[in-house]
DRENTOR-453025 format. One line per 2 residues: number of its first residue (from 1); their letters; for each residue z, x, y of C-alpha. Coordinates in nm, 4 decimals. Each point is the difference from the previous one (the first is absolute). Example, Ala and Ser with C-alpha at 12.3 -4.5 7.8 and 13.67 -1.06 7.14 Angstrom:
REM DRENTOR-453025
1> AS> 0.7800,1.2300,-0.4500  -0.0660,0.1370,0.3440
END
This chain:
REM DRENTOR-453025
1> MR> 10.1398,10.6803,2.8396  0.0763,0.0966,0.3504
3> GA> -0.0651,0.3641,-0.0985  -0.3473,-0.1076,-0.1361
5> IC> -0.1057,-0.1695,0.3046  0.1028,0.3124,0.2296
7> LL> -0.2102,0.2192,-0.2115  -0.2905,-0.2324,0.0222
9> FV> 0.0187,-0.0274,0.3827  0.0322,0.3874,0.0484
11> SV> -0.3022,0.0330,-0.2144  -0.2098,-0.2247,0.2123
13> LG> 0.1233,0.1334,0.3096  -0.0955,0.3297,-0.0932
15> SE> -0.3432,-0.1009,-0.0789  -0.0171,-0.1711,0.3403
17> LS> 0.1124,0.3217,0.1866  -0.2559,0.1958,-0.1827
19> DL> -0.2866,-0.2135,0.1001  0.1292,-0.0141,0.3477
21> ND> -0.0165,0.3814,0.0219  -0.3386,0.0030,-0.1313
23> EL> -0.1373,-0.2398,0.2671  0.2168,0.2111,0.2559
25> RA> -0.1874,0.3129,-0.1067  -0.3238,-0.1741,0.0141
27> LE> 0.0615,-0.1092,0.3709  0.1122,0.3409,0.0997
29> KE> -0.3339,0.1336,-0.1303  -0.2009,-0.2725,0.1987
31> LG> 0.2094,0.0714,0.3011  -0.1067,0.3718,-0.0236
33> SQ> -0.3602,-0.1116,-0.0233  0.0369,-0.2102,0.2991
35> RT> 0.1513,0.2901,0.2129  -0.2932,0.2083,-0.0949
37> IL> -0.2405,-0.2667,0.1338  0.2155,-0.0171,0.3010
39> KA> -0.0279,0.3471,0.0718  -0.3516,0.0267,-0.0616
41> QQ> -0.0692,-0.2928,0.2598  0.2477,0.1550,0.2473
43> SR> -0.1988,0.3329,-0.0369  -0.3143,-0.1946,0.0847
45> FE> 0.1386,-0.1774,0.2853  0.1157,0.3321,0.1422
47> GL> -0.3434,0.1326,-0.0515  -0.1756,-0.2958,0.1932
49> QS> 0.2477,0.0607,0.2873  -0.1322,0.3783,0.0257
51> TE> -0.1708,0.0926,0.3339  -0.3755,-0.0172,-0.1828
53> RR> 0.0559,-0.3674,-0.0936  0.2016,-0.1449,0.2815
55> LQ> -0.1626,-0.2411,0.2589  -0.1186,0.1994,0.3130
57> TT> 0.2475,0.0458,0.2676  -0.2837,0.0900,0.2675
59> YV> -0.2228,-0.2718,0.1382  -0.3869,0.0184,0.1050
61> TQ> -0.0452,-0.0082,0.3785  -0.2030,-0.2533,0.1761
63> AT> -0.2669,0.2569,0.0956  -0.0327,0.1114,-0.3461
65> FT> -0.0269,-0.3599,-0.1485  -0.2590,-0.0723,0.2602
67> AE> -0.2073,0.3067,-0.0794  0.0143,-0.0965,-0.3982
69> VA> -0.1249,-0.3630,0.0973  -0.2799,0.1492,0.1975
71> SI> -0.1002,0.2339,-0.2777  -0.0150,-0.2902,-0.2320
73> KS> -0.1970,-0.2040,0.2278  -0.2257,0.2590,0.0711
75> TW> -0.0736,0.0564,-0.3563  -0.0597,-0.3908,-0.0473
77> AG> -0.2107,0.0043,0.2870  -0.2338,0.2722,-0.1289
79> LF> -0.0349,-0.1883,-0.3272  -0.0717,-0.3197,0.1710
81> GA> -0.2605,0.1999,0.2053  -0.1450,0.1392,-0.3019
83> LD> -0.0374,-0.3400,-0.1638  -0.1610,-0.1448,0.3068
85> SA> -0.2509,0.2834,0.0037  -0.0914,-0.0451,-0.3602
87> WL> -0.0548,-0.3834,0.0463  -0.2040,0.0520,0.3215
89> CL> -0.2100,0.2755,-0.1545  -0.0838,-0.2123,-0.2960
91> CG> -0.0802,-0.3146,0.1877  -0.2121,0.1719,0.2594
93> AL> -0.2055,0.1565,-0.2840  -0.0330,-0.3538,-0.1368
95> VM> -0.1327,-0.1258,0.3330  -0.2305,0.3166,0.0256
97> FM> -0.1210,-0.1145,-0.3440  -0.1211,-0.3255,0.1663
99> HA> -0.3022,0.2068,0.1266  -0.1332,0.0248,-0.3465
101> GF> 0.0140,-0.3884,-0.0226  -0.1578,-0.0328,0.3340
103> AM> -0.2945,0.2455,-0.1001  -0.0432,-0.1918,-0.3310
105> LE> 0.0061,-0.3423,0.1460  -0.2299,0.0862,0.2922
107> TG> -0.2564,0.1757,-0.2235  -0.0179,-0.2792,-0.2532
109> CC> -0.0446,-0.2742,0.2653  -0.2867,0.2001,0.1813
111> RA> -0.3554,0.0737,-0.1319  -0.0578,0.2973,-0.2538
113> KN> -0.2381,0.1714,0.2500  0.2992,0.0489,0.2439
115> AS> 0.2695,0.1020,-0.2600  0.0402,0.3702,0.0806
117> NV> -0.0028,-0.0853,0.3697  0.2864,-0.2580,-0.0327
119> LM> 0.2146,0.2525,-0.2398  -0.0657,0.2702,0.2621
121> KN> 0.1082,-0.2077,0.2975  0.3400,-0.0926,-0.1726
123> LV> 0.0652,0.3710,-0.0671  -0.0777,0.0901,0.3653
125> NV> 0.1925,-0.2898,0.1249  0.3142,0.1578,-0.1515
127> CA> -0.0647,0.3299,0.1217  -0.0993,-0.0850,0.3559
129> GT> 0.2790,-0.2489,0.0069  0.2512,0.2756,-0.1287
131> LG> -0.1021,0.2282,0.2922  0.0188,-0.2855,0.2431
133> WW> 0.3643,-0.0890,-0.1279  0.1037,0.3693,0.0167
135> SF> -0.1276,0.0793,0.3425  0.0757,-0.3137,0.1886
137> GW> 0.0965,-0.2981,-0.2195  0.3405,0.0875,-0.0911
139> AF> 0.1217,0.1077,0.3463  -0.1402,-0.3174,0.1573
141> AY> 0.1608,-0.2092,-0.2935  0.3350,0.1582,-0.0449
143> GS> 0.0517,0.2306,0.3110  0.2913,-0.1943,0.1548
145> AS> -0.1944,-0.2867,0.0951  0.3194,-0.2064,0.0477
147> TN> 0.0527,0.2077,0.3348  -0.3016,-0.1761,0.1733
149> GF> -0.0355,-0.2920,-0.2577  -0.4014,0.0917,-0.0245
151> IG> -0.0898,0.3252,-0.1402  0.1507,0.3114,-0.1450
153> WH> -0.0193,0.3404,0.2023  0.0898,0.2788,-0.2271
155> GF> -0.0763,0.1491,-0.3311  -0.3682,0.0566,0.0413
157> FG> -0.1847,0.2323,-0.2517  0.3066,0.0257,-0.2295
159> FD> 0.2575,0.1277,0.2572  0.3635,-0.1316,-0.0339
161> MY> -0.0251,0.0179,-0.3887  0.2269,0.3117,0.0014
163> TY> 0.1863,0.2415,0.2053  -0.0511,0.3706,0.0122
165> DT> 0.2809,0.2410,0.0527  -0.1500,0.2902,0.1837
167> RT> 0.3041,0.2184,-0.0664  0.0275,-0.0290,-0.3749
169> GN> -0.3628,-0.1373,-0.0818  0.1442,-0.2987,-0.1934
171> IT> -0.1868,-0.3342,0.0114  0.2038,-0.3326,-0.0218
173> PV> -0.1543,-0.3257,-0.0571  0.0494,-0.2596,0.2682
175> AD> 0.1597,-0.3130,-0.1509  0.0853,-0.3545,0.1142
177> CS> 0.3642,-0.0419,-0.0745  0.0409,-0.3622,0.1402
179> YS> 0.0217,-0.1279,-0.3531  0.3696,-0.0335,-0.0944
181> DG> -0.0315,0.1541,-0.3378  -0.2131,0.2957,0.0468
183> CQ> -0.2810,0.1707,0.2003  -0.3957,-0.0321,-0.0258
185> SN> -0.1966,0.2941,0.1007  -0.2852,-0.0882,0.2421
187> ML> -0.2585,0.1519,-0.2362  0.0999,-0.2748,-0.2689
189> SW> -0.0538,-0.2816,0.2599  -0.3291,0.1953,0.1198
191> FF> -0.1382,-0.0170,-0.3750  0.1183,-0.3616,-0.0648
193> QW> -0.1330,-0.1471,0.3076  -0.3182,0.1917,0.0123
195> AF> -0.0948,-0.1862,-0.3312  0.0350,-0.3280,0.1993
197> CT> -0.1961,0.1366,0.2748  -0.3188,0.1123,-0.2133
199> AA> 0.0206,-0.3464,-0.1795  -0.0321,-0.1784,0.3010
201> AT> -0.2960,0.1956,0.1000  -0.1745,-0.0314,-0.3463
203> IV> 0.0090,-0.3846,0.0507  -0.2693,0.0445,0.2712
205> SG> -0.2046,0.2189,-0.2420  -0.0751,-0.3058,-0.2206
207> AV> -0.0867,-0.2395,0.2764  -0.2866,0.2408,0.1582
209> AE> -0.1288,0.1346,-0.3316  -0.3677,0.0452,-0.0851
211> RV> -0.1307,0.0258,0.3819  0.2445,0.2188,0.1687
213> KS> -0.0638,0.3905,0.0644  0.2261,0.2183,-0.1740
215> PT> 0.0724,0.2267,0.2663  0.0555,-0.2628,0.2561
217> YA> 0.2480,-0.1765,-0.2387  0.1947,0.3220,-0.0409
219> VF> 0.0400,0.0101,0.3752  0.1251,-0.3570,0.0221
221> AF> 0.2455,0.0568,-0.3060  0.1575,0.2839,0.2147
223> FM> 0.0164,-0.2247,0.2942  0.1613,-0.2711,-0.2110
225> TS> 0.2605,0.2113,-0.1714  0.0723,0.2175,0.3373
227> FI> 0.0504,-0.2771,0.2355  -0.0963,-0.3730,-0.0906
229> YP> 0.2460,-0.0430,-0.3073  0.2514,0.2585,0.1345
231> VV> 0.0717,-0.2191,0.3315  0.0760,-0.3252,-0.2093
233> VA> 0.2295,0.1942,-0.2072  0.1836,0.1286,0.3143
235> WT> 0.0415,-0.3510,0.1238  0.1649,-0.1094,-0.3398
237> WG> 0.1214,0.2487,-0.2789  0.0166,0.2746,0.2675
239> GG> 0.2674,-0.2055,0.2178  -0.2287,-0.1133,0.2751
241> WI> 0.0122,-0.3220,0.2085  -0.1026,-0.2275,-0.3074
243> SS> 0.2739,0.1268,-0.2184  0.2646,-0.1645,0.2259
245> LF> -0.1934,-0.2961,0.1109  0.2212,-0.2947,0.1019
247> GV> 0.3003,0.1749,-0.1314  -0.1191,-0.0198,-0.3601
249> GV> -0.3021,0.2041,-0.0395  -0.2761,-0.0914,-0.2520
251> MD> -0.0014,-0.0435,-0.3736  -0.2847,0.2161,-0.1613
253> FA> 0.1577,0.1967,-0.2749  -0.2919,0.1980,-0.1457
255> GS> -0.2876,-0.0812,0.2620  -0.2091,-0.3239,-0.0368
257> GI> -0.0372,0.0153,0.3545  0.0782,0.3549,0.1095
259> VH> -0.2414,0.1654,-0.2518  -0.2386,-0.2606,-0.1784
261> LC> -0.0554,-0.2171,0.3141  -0.0518,0.3069,0.2105
263> GG> -0.2777,0.1281,-0.2429  -0.1505,-0.3365,-0.0700
265> VA> -0.0437,-0.0940,0.3781  -0.1439,0.3426,0.0355
267> GL> -0.2340,-0.0507,-0.2848  -0.1074,-0.3628,0.1348
269> MG> -0.0998,0.1743,0.3271  -0.1948,0.2513,-0.1825
271> TI> -0.1949,-0.2148,-0.2135  -0.0690,-0.2429,0.3150
273> IL> -0.1379,0.2689,0.2004  -0.2064,0.1729,-0.2721
275> KP> -0.1439,-0.3441,-0.0974  -0.0732,-0.0960,-0.3749
277> RK> -0.2030,0.2131,-0.2298  -0.3803,-0.0669,-0.0047
279> GR> -0.0539,-0.2867,-0.2072  0.3559,-0.0810,-0.0775
281> FV> -0.0341,-0.3802,0.0825  -0.3610,-0.0410,-0.1195
283> YP> 0.0342,0.1303,-0.3253  0.3735,-0.0135,-0.0661
285> EE> -0.0575,0.0498,-0.3780  -0.1322,0.3426,0.0524
287> FE> 0.3468,0.1096,0.1726  0.2271,-0.1040,-0.3051
289> AH> 0.2427,0.2783,-0.1397  -0.1911,0.2260,-0.2060
291> NL> 0.2953,0.1308,-0.2094  0.2727,-0.2497,-0.0773
293> PF> 0.1814,0.2340,-0.2344  0.0621,0.2314,0.3086
295> VV> 0.1280,-0.3005,0.1950  0.2466,-0.0965,-0.2796
297> LG> 0.1119,0.3307,-0.0216  0.0553,0.0600,0.3621
299> TF> 0.1946,-0.3103,0.0033  0.2267,0.1202,-0.2617
301> AL> 0.0538,0.3178,0.1921  0.0788,-0.1658,0.3364
303> WF> 0.2397,-0.2269,-0.1920  0.1656,0.2900,-0.1570
305> GW> 0.0085,0.1709,0.3352  0.1607,-0.2859,0.1745
307> YG> 0.3148,0.0698,-0.2012  0.0300,0.3077,0.2197
309> FN> -0.0904,-0.1961,0.3300  0.2480,-0.2754,-0.0230
311> PG> 0.3084,0.1173,-0.1856  -0.0323,0.3574,0.1598
313> ST> 0.0495,-0.1868,0.3190  0.3729,-0.0061,-0.0573
315> LG> -0.0226,0.3657,0.1228  0.2573,0.1125,-0.2460
317> MH> 0.1609,-0.0223,-0.3384  0.3537,0.0986,0.0181
319> DS> 0.2150,-0.2889,-0.1075  -0.0065,-0.3111,-0.2130
321> GT> -0.0604,-0.2157,0.2964  -0.3172,0.1863,0.0950
323> GA> -0.1112,0.0119,-0.3665  0.0521,-0.3871,-0.0262
325> LA> -0.2133,-0.0762,0.3083  -0.2647,0.2382,-0.1369
327> AQ> -0.0019,-0.1981,-0.3164  -0.0033,-0.3260,0.1920
329> VA> -0.3083,0.1235,0.1964  -0.1890,0.1119,-0.3191
331> MN> 0.0642,-0.3481,-0.1625  -0.1260,-0.1842,0.2998
333> TT> -0.2963,0.2307,0.0237  -0.0957,-0.0736,-0.3448
335> IS> 0.0487,-0.3716,0.0129  -0.2090,-0.0504,0.3077
337> AA> -0.2990,0.2225,-0.1223  -0.0272,-0.2062,-0.3210
339> TG> 0.0242,-0.3265,0.1842  -0.2617,0.0955,0.2707
341> GI> -0.2358,0.1142,-0.2839  0.0333,-0.3228,-0.1993
343> TV> -0.0456,-0.1983,0.2993  -0.3206,0.1573,0.1135
345> FV> -0.1423,0.0120,-0.3531  0.0556,-0.3801,-0.0355
347> LR> -0.1315,-0.0652,0.3377  -0.3216,0.1969,-0.0494
349> YF> -0.0464,-0.1709,-0.3358  0.0182,-0.3510,0.1637
351> IT> -0.2499,0.1135,0.2718  -0.2351,0.1791,-0.2267
353> KK> 0.0697,-0.1431,-0.3506  -0.0044,0.3668,-0.1076
355> YD> 0.2667,0.2860,-0.0762  0.0017,0.2362,0.2925
357> VG> 0.1557,0.3275,-0.0841  -0.0556,0.1184,0.3194
359> GL> 0.1980,-0.3080,0.1645  0.2724,0.0645,-0.2379
361> CN> 0.0323,0.3574,0.1059  0.0068,-0.0711,0.3939
363> GI> 0.2389,-0.2939,-0.0880  0.2445,0.2378,-0.1284
365> LA> -0.0483,0.2368,0.3052  0.0531,-0.3139,0.2416
367> GL> 0.3293,-0.0824,-0.1975  0.1166,0.3904,0.0407
369> VS> -0.0780,-0.0058,0.3783  0.1590,-0.3274,0.0593
371> IT> 0.3401,0.0981,-0.1569  0.0044,0.3422,0.1577
373> AG> 0.1838,-0.1128,0.3168  0.2669,-0.2454,-0.1710
375> CA> 0.0635,0.1790,-0.3518  0.3220,0.1097,0.1042
377> NM> 0.1583,-0.3447,0.1498  -0.1266,-0.2711,-0.2222
379> EC> 0.0812,-0.1269,-0.3242  -0.2418,-0.0029,-0.2968
381> GS> -0.0989,-0.3617,0.0446  -0.0897,0.0656,0.3460
383> AV> -0.2070,0.2856,-0.1162  -0.1965,-0.2448,-0.2338
385> LT> -0.0772,-0.2275,0.3091  -0.0778,0.2968,0.2057
387> GL> -0.2712,0.1058,-0.2628  -0.1173,-0.3437,-0.0501
389> LG> -0.0681,-0.0570,0.3858  -0.1369,0.3598,0.0279
391> GF> -0.2832,-0.0813,-0.2436  -0.0907,-0.3009,0.1945
393> VY> 0.0125,0.2026,0.3286  -0.2317,0.2641,-0.1593
395> QA> -0.2468,-0.2252,-0.1422  -0.0222,-0.2071,0.3293
397> AS> -0.0511,0.3314,0.1997  -0.2694,0.1306,-0.2417
399> ML> -0.1954,-0.3172,0.0217  0.0423,-0.0016,0.3961
401> LV> -0.1595,0.3478,0.0130  -0.2851,-0.0943,-0.2014
403> KL> -0.0536,-0.3095,0.2095  0.0097,0.2113,0.3240
405> KI> -0.2461,0.2474,-0.1698  0.2638,0.2826,0.0322
407> DD> -0.0587,0.2578,-0.2734  0.2891,0.1478,-0.1583
409> PV> -0.1003,0.1526,-0.3374  0.3415,0.0128,-0.1534
411> DA> 0.1671,-0.2858,0.1817  0.2320,0.2346,0.1729
413> CP> 0.0644,-0.2084,0.3043  0.1032,-0.3189,-0.1926
415> VH> 0.2133,0.1949,-0.2375  0.1729,0.2227,0.2453
417> GA> -0.0559,-0.1873,0.3290  0.0343,-0.3648,-0.0816
419> CG> 0.2776,0.0603,-0.2830  0.1681,0.2505,0.2411
421> IW> 0.0523,-0.2901,0.2585  0.1285,-0.2225,-0.2709
423> GV> 0.2421,0.2548,-0.1562  0.1621,0.0594,0.3460
425> LA> 0.0296,-0.3712,0.0472  0.1422,-0.0294,-0.3374
427> AA> 0.2606,0.2655,0.0191  0.1585,-0.2250,0.2865
429> LF> -0.0617,-0.3356,-0.1301  0.1462,0.0826,-0.3531
431> DW> 0.2926,0.2230,0.0923  0.2903,-0.0607,-0.2414
433> GK> 0.2513,-0.0286,0.2758  0.2132,-0.3163,-0.0251
435> GV> -0.1971,-0.2811,0.0999  -0.2404,0.0164,0.2999
437> DY> 0.2404,0.1000,0.2863  0.0837,0.3474,-0.1635
439> FN> -0.1913,0.3242,-0.0760  0.0746,0.2509,-0.2497
441> GS> -0.2974,0.2485,0.0237  -0.0277,0.2754,-0.2464
443> GW> 0.3516,0.0111,-0.1781  0.2715,-0.1823,-0.1764
445> SC> 0.1783,-0.1335,0.3201  -0.0750,-0.1976,0.2867
447> ST> -0.0687,0.1403,0.3473  0.3078,0.0750,0.2285
449> ND> 0.0821,0.1121,0.3288  0.1424,0.3798,0.0091
451> GE> 0.3704,0.0030,-0.0918  -0.0060,-0.3631,-0.1111
453> TA> -0.0030,-0.1511,-0.3694  -0.1132,-0.3603,0.0785
455> CI> -0.3709,-0.0936,-0.0351  -0.1975,-0.0379,0.3071
457> SG> -0.1363,-0.3609,0.0108  -0.2757,-0.1541,0.1823
459> IG> -0.2424,0.2985,-0.0548  -0.2070,-0.1813,-0.2853
461> GT> -0.2502,-0.1014,0.2632  0.0365,0.3295,0.1902
463> II> -0.1217,0.2082,-0.2888  -0.3263,-0.2087,-0.0369
465> GS> -0.0669,0.0270,0.3549  0.0565,0.3961,-0.0166
467> NA> -0.2376,0.0369,-0.3054  -0.2553,-0.2105,0.1729
469> IL> 0.0040,0.2180,0.2887  -0.0436,0.3032,-0.2426
471> II> -0.3260,-0.1681,-0.1341  -0.1375,-0.0606,0.3565
473> MV> 0.0675,0.3428,0.1128  -0.1320,0.1870,-0.3107
475> CL> -0.3202,-0.2049,0.0194  -0.0390,0.0699,0.3701
477> WS> 0.0948,0.3577,-0.0166  -0.2072,0.0973,-0.3311
479> GI> -0.3029,-0.2440,0.1002  -0.0449,0.1371,0.3508
481> LS> 0.0375,0.3618,-0.0702  -0.2120,-0.0023,-0.3335
483> GT> -0.2609,-0.2308,0.1660  -0.0243,0.2394,0.3039
485> AF> -0.0231,0.3038,-0.2340  -0.2783,-0.1561,-0.2036
487> CI> -0.1824,-0.1301,0.3042  -0.0326,0.3531,0.1502
489> LN> -0.1168,0.1435,-0.3294  -0.2448,-0.2815,-0.0408
491> LT> -0.1480,0.0695,0.3537  -0.0421,0.3678,-0.0724
493> GL> -0.2073,-0.1083,-0.2992  0.2447,0.2158,-0.2191
495> LR> 0.1489,-0.3012,-0.2041  -0.2514,-0.1799,-0.2104
497> IS> -0.2391,0.1601,-0.2684  -0.3803,-0.0608,0.0520
499> EE> -0.1878,-0.2679,-0.1727  -0.1826,0.2404,-0.2228
501> VE> 0.3103,0.1661,-0.1350  0.1572,-0.3504,-0.0395
503> DT> -0.2842,-0.1098,-0.1931  -0.0342,0.2930,-0.2478
505> GM> 0.3805,0.0731,-0.0085  0.2132,0.2599,0.1765
507> DS> 0.0509,0.1947,-0.3367  -0.3553,0.1028,-0.0427
509> HH> -0.0253,0.0978,0.3897  0.3228,0.1901,0.0592
511> HS> 0.1687,0.0889,-0.3342  -0.0515,0.2460,-0.2794
513> PP> -0.0519,-0.0939,-0.2571  -0.1942,-0.3172,0.1325
515> KA> 0.1561,-0.2302,-0.2466  0.3666,-0.0535,-0.0970
517> YA> -0.0995,-0.1451,-0.3433  -0.2072,0.2109,-0.2808
519> IG> 0.0148,-0.2594,-0.2724  -0.2503,-0.0019,-0.2753
521> NP> -0.2517,0.2674,-0.1252  -0.3465,0.0921,0.1904
523> ST> -0.3009,-0.1205,-0.1984  -0.3326,0.1830,-0.0194
525> DG> -0.1354,-0.1705,0.3023  0.2739,0.1026,0.2032
527> QT> 0.1918,-0.3467,-0.0046  0.3647,-0.0449,-0.0773
529> V> 0.0395,-0.2325,-0.3298
END
């Protein structure tokens, strides 16, 4: 019995030892695999510690680091400068396109017998105005007016636009690098500001249409763009005395006062001195717009060009903040234009009981002029109110001119003069600063003293006073100088056309072909049918 048990125990023990031996071999095999993996990992680790993959043991010097940073900043500054250049070239071209709108609007508002002359006068205005801005205007406006506070003194005839190396012959453009994110060439600023300058002169063209001699007007356009308008710019945008008035300056972002009021006042003086067109207030029905399609087309062209006039006045487009401001300006411009147009359209309907398309067009322009000063520092609700009140201001001024028998064929003085005054006041009254005690101006933050972050309080009323002084000075300067110029030209007999030419039309007397339109086919008796 015991022997049988011993044999069974030995048999079982042998089986267990065999299984244990198999497991041991399996473990040895797995251990070998792990050794192989460990050797591979160790080899890889040693490779990482080689000279080519180790962390550098030498360090960049301060001078090298500074040079690299400067190189990167220079690259970015060049990119920002290119973006600014593209933006201002585009916006300047849009403002220049406004001349097409002025030409169509003015031609449509005047009589057909003077259509060619009106078109020619608009073209001559741009050409003469360009020469005036190039020769003297730019220098008077931006030739370091801050040194004396009144007028610039260098940059005449395109000088100071680039430097010339006599040794190598290389030409380098002169740039303004006062901007924190890049430089802008003087030629870029010249082009953009030229478009504004010639626009101011064109406003006068509409006010004196159909009775001023074309060569005489070309002389005045040169004077306007070379001296009258540039000095106003020197006082304000050029860094002159008004730009720092009372320590806060003025708020006229895109020129309700600087551009439009200046041109509107000059136009008012011109039309007063020229006196009304013959029969204007005796047979008013004979002086109605002869081509409303031109008037509407001109209005749309001007509205379109205004998106270069106002958003372009950010003077750059190199960061998200500037882009957002341009968008805010565009939105306010659109809202005010629409509100002004509807306001005048409704007012005219209540007055005449008829739809007045010309009134609608001038209402749109009134809204555009009204928002030009404050488009960058007011909320959209204030833009609605600005356009609404601008419509009332225009209508009241237009009716006042008729009451006083002042003949303005296109209502240039009410649109640009009266609404220019309102626009400058609105920019101060509706500033989006906190309450009425603070002032933001064009931007997303309040006005602060240099080196401080706290908002300046107690300047809400100050900016209203500054803007009021801007209005007064523009009216005095533009009114006195343009009035003097027109008076001198009138005394010499060189200002107004003769009654014979006025009766038959300037086109038939002075232009070839003698008519602007050739509509219809000649019949057998020579009459147009």
